[in-house]
C-alpha positions, 0 to 999 in steps of 0.5 A: 107768195109771202104777201098772199100768205101774210094776208091769209094769216092776218085774215085768219088771226083777225077772225080769231081775235074777234071770235075769242076776245081778250086773250087774243087782243094782245097776241094777235096784233103782236103776231101780225106786226111781227109777220108784217115787219119780217115780210117787209124786211125780206122784201127789202133785202130781196129787192134792194138793187131793184129799188136803186133803179126805181129811185134813180140811184142806178140806171137800168143798164148799170143794174143789168150789167151788175148781174150779166157779165156779157151785157156791155158787149151784147149792147155793143154788138146790137149797135155796131154789127150789121143785121146779117151778123151771126154770133157763135156764143161759144161758152155763155148761154145768157143771150137774153139781150142779144138782138142778132141771130146767134148759135149757142156753143154749149153741146147740151143746149143747141142742136146745130153742131154735132161735136162728135163729128168734128175733128178739128178747128178747121172743120168747126170753122167750116161748119160755122161758116155754113151756118152763116156765123160771122163772129165768135163771142167768148166769155172769160169767167172768173175762177179761183182754181189753181191760181187762175183768175180768168178762164173761158172754160171754168166748167168741166167739159171734155178735153177734146171740146176745150181744145177744139174751142181754143184752137177755133179762137186762136186759128180762126178768130180775129180780135174785134173788141173786149168788154168786161172780160167778154171777147168778140172775134171775127170768124176768118 
């Protein structure tokens, strides 16, 4: 939008400059230069990290990892798990690069699991197995509340759901690997 607005304003000012004469000979070029410089500065600030990739200072993978906490584990999953693996992504909806089949764990962004009908971790585990789930991915988000530095559930879910997810991982999850505070468990 900014470049288009700059061109539109510049064209209008150029037309005024040619039409009005001397008064605009100083004001219009100064205003055009000001708008151009501020737009270039905003563009540079907004895309400073992207520019590092373009000039080779940072790799594409490093760039993505700096914005996406689960990227390193997702790459590991794509490389090391077989094509029949199904991942239950417990508490993260950023699955952009996950090439395996998955089911999201957030109640509002998936329709596979009706948490109101599940009363225990055992029942959730059986439900996930019916869906073909083989692994659980848990992201430990950083938070500063109450002195806790890492937590898998920094957002306010209902207490029943937090207990259900915690018990699922503790009782039915076998640790596989951790990368950047994102954990993968095998569903047992």
